[in-house]
ZADO-1210 file (C-alpha; in nm, 4 decimals, padded with zeros to 6 digits):
<atoms>
<atom x="-00.0014" y="00.0091" z="00.0147" code="UNK" pos="1"/>
<atom x="00.1391" y="00.3360" z="-00.1016" code="UNK" pos="2"/>
<atom x="00.0254" y="00.6721" z="00.0733" code="UNK" pos="3"/>
<atom x="00.1002" y="01.0036" z="-00.0674" code="UNK" pos="4"/>
<atom x="00.1258" y="01.2372" z="00.2282" code="UNK" pos="5"/>
<atom x="00.0313" y="01.5307" z="-00.0139" code="UNK" pos="6"/>
<atom x="-00.2462" y="01.7259" z="-00.1582" code="UNK" pos="7"/>
<atom x="-00.0273" y="01.8558" z="-00.4246" code="UNK" pos="8"/>
<atom x="-00.2001" y="01.7550" z="-00.7845" code="UNK" pos="9"/>
<atom x="00.1635" y="01.7850" z="-00.8995" code="UNK" pos="10"/>
<atom x="00.3183" y="01.5409" z="-00.7060" code="UNK" pos="11"/>
<atom x="00.0404" y="01.3139" z="-00.8028" code="UNK" pos="12"/>
<atom x="00.0963" y="01.3508" z="-01.1970" code="UNK" pos="13"/>
<atom x="00.4572" y="01.3046" z="-01.1236" code="UNK" pos="14"/>
<atom x="00.3948" y="00.9651" z="-00.9861" code="UNK" pos="15"/>
<atom x="00.1449" y="00.8655" z="-01.2166" code="UNK" pos="16"/>
<atom x="00.4118" y="00.9841" z="-01.4964" code="UNK" pos="17"/>
<atom x="00.6583" y="00.7082" z="-01.3752" code="UNK" pos="18"/>
<atom x="00.3669" y="00.4326" z="-01.3053" code="UNK" pos="19"/>
<atom x="00.2943" y="00.4713" z="-00.9666" code="UNK" pos="20"/>
<atom x="-00.0482" y="00.5147" z="-00.8356" code="UNK" pos="21"/>
<atom x="-00.1263" y="00.5967" z="-00.4801" code="UNK" pos="22"/>
<atom x="-00.3739" y="00.3565" z="-00.2845" code="UNK" pos="23"/>
<atom x="-00.4383" y="00.6561" z="-00.0916" code="UNK" pos="24"/>
<atom x="-00.3999" y="01.0097" z="-00.0518" code="UNK" pos="25"/>
<atom x="-00.3689" y="01.1759" z="00.2982" code="UNK" pos="26"/>
<atom x="-00.2222" y="01.5402" z="00.3353" code="UNK" pos="27"/>
<atom x="-00.0396" y="01.5962" z="00.6040" code="UNK" pos="28"/>
<atom x="-00.1399" y="01.8965" z="00.8489" code="UNK" pos="29"/>
<atom x="00.1600" y="02.0670" z="00.9879" code="UNK" pos="30"/>
<atom x="00.2880" y="02.3992" z="01.0686" code="UNK" pos="31"/>
<atom x="00.5009" y="02.5011" z="00.8058" code="UNK" pos="32"/>
<atom x="00.6274" y="02.8012" z="00.9774" code="UNK" pos="33"/>
<atom x="01.0421" y="02.8036" z="00.9386" code="UNK" pos="34"/>
<atom x="01.1948" y="02.7954" z="01.2752" code="UNK" pos="35"/>
<atom x="01.4293" y="03.1306" z="01.3653" code="UNK" pos="36"/>
<atom x="01.7682" y="03.1045" z="01.1790" code="UNK" pos="37"/>
<atom x="01.6490" y="02.7847" z="01.0230" code="UNK" pos="38"/>
<atom x="01.8369" y="02.7545" z="00.7348" code="UNK" pos="39"/>
<atom x="01.6578" y="02.6280" z="00.3519" code="UNK" pos="40"/>
<atom x="01.8210" y="02.2709" z="00.3392" code="UNK" pos="41"/>
<atom x="01.7258" y="02.1775" z="00.7276" code="UNK" pos="42"/>
<atom x="01.3913" y="02.3150" z="00.6628" code="UNK" pos="43"/>
<atom x="01.3044" y="02.1037" z="00.3502" code="UNK" pos="44"/>
<atom x="01.4221" y="01.7823" z="00.5109" code="UNK" pos="45"/>
<atom x="01.2503" y="01.8586" z="00.8378" code="UNK" pos="46"/>
<atom x="00.9310" y="01.9531" z="00.6675" code="UNK" pos="47"/>
<atom x="00.9445" y="01.6160" z="00.4641" code="UNK" pos="48"/>
<atom x="01.0075" y="01.4027" z="00.7816" code="UNK" pos="49"/>
<atom x="00.7353" y="01.6420" z="00.9845" code="UNK" pos="50"/>
<atom x="00.4788" y="01.5383" z="00.7194" code="UNK" pos="51"/>
<atom x="00.5623" y="01.1712" z="00.7414" code="UNK" pos="52"/>
<atom x="00.5494" y="01.1508" z="01.1101" code="UNK" pos="53"/>
<atom x="00.2074" y="01.2983" z="01.0738" code="UNK" pos="54"/>
<atom x="00.0692" y="01.0977" z="00.8284" code="UNK" pos="55"/>
<atom x="00.2040" y="00.7432" z="00.9177" code="UNK" pos="56"/>
<atom x="00.0327" y="00.6524" z="01.2544" code="UNK" pos="57"/>
<atom x="-00.3422" y="00.6751" z="01.0458" code="UNK" pos="58"/>
<atom x="-00.2133" y="00.3603" z="00.8181" code="UNK" pos="59"/>
<atom x="-00.1084" y="00.0377" z="00.8898" code="UNK" pos="60"/>
<atom x="00.2658" y="-00.0379" z="00.9795" code="UNK" pos="61"/>
<atom x="00.3506" y="-00.2044" z="00.6400" code="UNK" pos="62"/>
<atom x="00.1999" y="00.0708" z="00.4505" code="UNK" pos="63"/>
<atom x="00.4386" y="00.2778" z="00.2531" code="UNK" pos="64"/>
<atom x="00.4088" y="00.6729" z="00.3444" code="UNK" pos="65"/>
<atom x="00.5733" y="00.9136" z="00.1001" code="UNK" pos="66"/>
<atom x="00.5703" y="01.2626" z="00.2157" code="UNK" pos="67"/>
<atom x="00.7668" y="01.5708" z="00.0560" code="UNK" pos="68"/>
<atom x="00.8193" y="01.9398" z="00.0755" code="UNK" pos="69"/>
<atom x="00.9536" y="02.1882" z="-00.1931" code="UNK" pos="70"/>
<atom x="01.1753" y="02.4735" z="-00.0734" code="UNK" pos="71"/>
<atom x="01.2550" y="02.7969" z="-00.3257" code="UNK" pos="72"/>
<atom x="01.5446" y="02.9845" z="-00.1405" code="UNK" pos="73"/>
<atom x="01.7831" y="03.2542" z="-00.2626" code="UNK" pos="74"/>
<atom x="02.0868" y="03.2417" z="-00.0304" code="UNK" pos="75"/>
<atom x="01.9429" y="03.1634" z="00.3174" code="UNK" pos="76"/>
<atom x="01.6467" y="03.2981" z="00.2340" code="UNK" pos="77"/>
<atom x="01.3231" y="03.0886" z="00.2158" code="UNK" pos="78"/>
<atom x="01.0516" y="03.2045" z="-00.0283" code="UNK" pos="79"/>
<atom x="00.7253" y="03.1765" z="00.0544" code="UNK" pos="80"/>
<atom x="00.4312" y="02.9574" z="-00.0905" code="UNK" pos="81"/>
<atom x="00.2856" y="03.2770" z="-00.2551" code="UNK" pos="82"/>
<atom x="-00.0772" y="03.3477" z="-00.1182" code="UNK" pos="83"/>
<atom x="-00.1241" y="03.6966" z="-00.2670" code="UNK" pos="84"/>
<atom x="-00.0413" y="03.8788" z="-00.5767" code="UNK" pos="85"/>
<atom x="00.2137" y="04.1229" z="-00.3537" code="UNK" pos="86"/>
<atom x="00.3979" y="03.7865" z="-00.2212" code="UNK" pos="87"/>
<atom x="00.4249" y="03.6570" z="-00.5759" code="UNK" pos="88"/>
<atom x="00.5279" y="03.9661" z="-00.6718" code="UNK" pos="89"/>
<atom x="00.7892" y="04.0182" z="-00.4582" code="UNK" pos="90"/>
<atom x="00.9006" y="03.6658" z="-00.5306" code="UNK" pos="91"/>
<atom x="00.9426" y="03.7222" z="-00.9019" code="UNK" pos="92"/>
<atom x="01.1418" y="04.0383" z="-00.8466" code="UNK" pos="93"/>
<atom x="01.3653" y="03.8780" z="-00.6009" code="UNK" pos="94"/>
<atom x="01.4502" y="03.5725" z="-00.8813" code="UNK" pos="95"/>
<atom x="01.4725" y="03.8081" z="-01.1480" code="UNK" pos="96"/>
<atom x="01.8110" y="03.7737" z="-01.3238" code="UNK" pos="97"/>
<atom x="01.9650" y="03.5556" z="-01.0071" code="UNK" pos="98"/>
<atom x="02.0150" y="03.2016" z="-00.9755" code="UNK" pos="99"/>
<atom x="01.8352" y="03.0280" z="-00.6758" code="UNK" pos="100"/>
<atom x="01.7797" y="02.6613" z="-00.5276" code="UNK" pos="101"/>
<atom x="01.4921" y="02.4667" z="-00.5152" code="UNK" pos="102"/>
<atom x="01.5232" y="02.2276" z="-00.2475" code="UNK" pos="103"/>
<atom x="01.3371" y="01.8853" z="-00.2372" code="UNK" pos="104"/>
<atom x="01.2894" y="01.7233" z="00.1200" code="UNK" pos="105"/>
<atom x="01.1603" y="01.3428" z="00.0415" code="UNK" pos="106"/>
<atom x="01.0978" y="01.1070" z="00.3171" code="UNK" pos="107"/>
<atom x="00.9467" y="00.7483" z="00.2892" code="UNK" pos="108"/>
<atom x="00.8235" y="00.5254" z="00.5709" code="UNK" pos="109"/>
<atom x="00.7637" y="00.1633" z="00.6287" code="UNK" pos="110"/>
<atom x="00.7649" y="-00.0726" z="00.9375" code="UNK" pos="111"/>
<atom x="00.8954" y="00.1808" z="01.1303" code="UNK" pos="112"/>
<atom x="01.1712" y="00.2557" z="00.8742" code="UNK" pos="113"/>
<atom x="01.2518" y="00.5934" z="00.7407" code="UNK" pos="114"/>
<atom x="01.4687" y="00.7105" z="00.4393" code="UNK" pos="115"/>
<atom x="01.4971" y="01.0820" z="00.3663" code="UNK" pos="116"/>
<atom x="01.6971" y="01.2483" z="00.0959" code="UNK" pos="117"/>
<atom x="01.7610" y="01.6104" z="00.0051" code="UNK" pos="118"/>
<atom x="01.7861" y="01.7244" z="-00.3756" code="UNK" pos="119"/>
<atom x="01.9043" y="02.0400" z="-00.4860" code="UNK" pos="120"/>
<atom x="01.8253" y="02.2080" z="-00.8172" code="UNK" pos="121"/>
<atom x="02.0108" y="02.5087" z="-00.9471" code="UNK" pos="122"/>
<atom x="01.7737" y="02.7351" z="-01.1640" code="UNK" pos="123"/>
<atom x="01.8477" y="03.0920" z="-01.2961" code="UNK" pos="124"/>
<atom x="01.5694" y="03.3138" z="-01.4231" code="UNK" pos="125"/>
<atom x="01.6348" y="03.5877" z="-01.7186" code="UNK" pos="126"/>
<atom x="01.5825" y="03.9551" z="-01.5920" code="UNK" pos="127"/>
<atom x="01.2224" y="04.0025" z="-01.5804" code="UNK" pos="128"/>
<atom x="01.0387" y="04.2904" z="-01.7410" code="UNK" pos="129"/>
<atom x="00.7862" y="04.4373" z="-01.5409" code="UNK" pos="130"/>
<atom x="00.5311" y="04.3360" z="-01.8176" code="UNK" pos="131"/>
<atom x="00.6143" y="03.9791" z="-01.7762" code="UNK" pos="132"/>
<atom x="00.5713" y="03.9868" z="-01.3791" code="UNK" pos="133"/>
<atom x="00.2328" y="04.1595" z="-01.4519" code="UNK" pos="134"/>
<atom x="00.1366" y="03.8981" z="-01.6986" code="UNK" pos="135"/>
<atom x="00.2504" y="03.6273" z="-01.4942" code="UNK" pos="136"/>
<atom x="00.0697" y="03.7472" z="-01.1857" code="UNK" pos="137"/>
<atom x="-00.2511" y="03.8034" z="-01.3735" code="UNK" pos="138"/>
<atom x="-00.2434" y="03.4036" z="-01.4893" code="UNK" pos="139"/>
<atom x="-00.3122" y="03.3252" z="-01.1405" code="UNK" pos="140"/>
<atom x="-00.0483" y="03.0299" z="-01.2201" code="UNK" pos="141"/>
<atom x="00.1598" y="03.1206" z="-00.9031" code="UNK" pos="142"/>
<atom x="-00.1156" y="03.0627" z="-00.6395" code="UNK" pos="143"/>
<atom x="00.0359" y="02.8137" z="-00.3766" code="UNK" pos="144"/>
<atom x="00.3324" y="02.7856" z="-00.5565" code="UNK" pos="145"/>
<atom x="00.6802" y="02.7745" z="-00.3721" code="UNK" pos="146"/>
<atom x="00.8448" y="03.0767" z="-00.4638" code="UNK" pos="147"/>
<atom x="00.5564" y="03.2181" z="-00.6513" code="UNK" pos="148"/>
<atom x="00.6025" y="03.0071" z="-00.9875" code="UNK" pos="149"/>
<atom x="00.5337" y="02.6891" z="-01.1636" code="UNK" pos="150"/>
<atom x="00.8331" y="02.5789" z="-01.3987" code="UNK" pos="151"/>
<atom x="00.5596" y="02.3362" z="-01.5326" code="UNK" pos="152"/>
<atom x="00.3904" y="02.6569" z="-01.7009" code="UNK" pos="153"/>
<atom x="00.4279" y="02.9933" z="-01.8258" code="UNK" pos="154"/>
<atom x="00.7523" y="03.0378" z="-01.6061" code="UNK" pos="155"/>
<atom x="00.9197" y="02.7948" z="-01.8072" code="UNK" pos="156"/>
<atom x="01.0130" y="03.0921" z="-02.0328" code="UNK" pos="157"/>
<atom x="01.1829" y="03.2638" z="-01.7466" code="UNK" pos="158"/>
<atom x="01.4372" y="03.0175" z="-01.6954" code="UNK" pos="159"/>
<atom x="01.7758" y="03.0536" z="-01.8580" code="UNK" pos="160"/>
<atom x="01.9826" y="02.7750" z="-01.6502" code="UNK" pos="161"/>
<atom x="01.8857" y="02.4804" z="-01.4954" code="UNK" pos="162"/>
<atom x="02.1185" y="02.2385" z="-01.3211" code="UNK" pos="163"/>
<atom x="01.9659" y="01.9267" z="-01.1306" code="UNK" pos="164"/>
<atom x="01.6311" y="01.7292" z="-01.1446" code="UNK" pos="165"/>
<atom x="01.3904" y="01.9062" z="-01.3196" code="UNK" pos="166"/>
<atom x="01.1042" y="01.6751" z="-01.1576" code="UNK" pos="167"/>
<atom x="01.2295" y="01.8537" z="-00.8214" code="UNK" pos="168"/>
<atom x="01.1310" y="02.1957" z="-00.9238" code="UNK" pos="169"/>
<atom x="00.7878" y="02.0526" z="-01.0236" code="UNK" pos="170"/>
<atom x="00.7315" y="01.9255" z="-00.6841" code="UNK" pos="171"/>
<atom x="00.8944" y="01.5661" z="-00.6408" code="UNK" pos="172"/>
<atom x="01.2384" y="01.4238" z="-00.7539" code="UNK" pos="173"/>
<atom x="01.1734" y="01.1172" z="-00.9139" code="UNK" pos="174"/>
<atom x="01.4771" y="00.9495" z="-00.9494" code="UNK" pos="175"/>
<atom x="01.5481" y="00.9754" z="-00.5762" code="UNK" pos="176"/>
<atom x="01.1874" y="00.9203" z="-00.4724" code="UNK" pos="177"/>
<atom x="01.1727" y="00.5977" z="-00.6689" code="UNK" pos="178"/>
<atom x="01.5189" y="00.4975" z="-00.4807" code="UNK" pos="179"/>
<atom x="01.3872" y="00.5611" z="-00.1567" code="UNK" pos="180"/>
<atom x="01.0790" y="00.3711" z="-00.2024" code="UNK" pos="181"/>
<atom x="01.2545" y="00.0796" z="-00.3250" code="UNK" pos="182"/>
<atom x="01.4765" y="00.0866" z="-00.0366" code="UNK" pos="183"/>
<atom x="01.1962" y="00.0616" z="00.2641" code="UNK" pos="184"/>
<atom x="01.0207" y="-00.2055" z="00.0704" code="UNK" pos="185"/>
</atoms>
């Protein structure tokens, strides 16, 4: 039994892309507030682990529970999951012409065994014109997205460089997730 501890349609689509269909979807209800001075890498791993810990007790011990978290970071700064136009604009302005990291924390648990992995992808945006930011914000595609953008949509045109896992930027590093799933079975 595979349980996806996420409500993200992108994560579900990515799993389906590699032929995995979760038997259950059970989104974790966790506080996603970064701890004071918490660094992005530690935060991504902590959140994946916290989501796993919140969901696993609701399922049989032999169920495989998959939890993940995506964090967009500029240096030591964790960008929010944009919930307002102002947040989306601030994120896009900060990312414009800069390199940033997308950190994917993945945790898998089964029969009391837990495996976790952090995946880092480097992304650089071209310098965005005000009209490009305005158009993107009007699209609404940024809503609820880490860093205020979705690479699999219109924001793909902003990316001038990417090094690492593309699926990590979408929401789940598939290669590493599959390796973790095999490790706990």
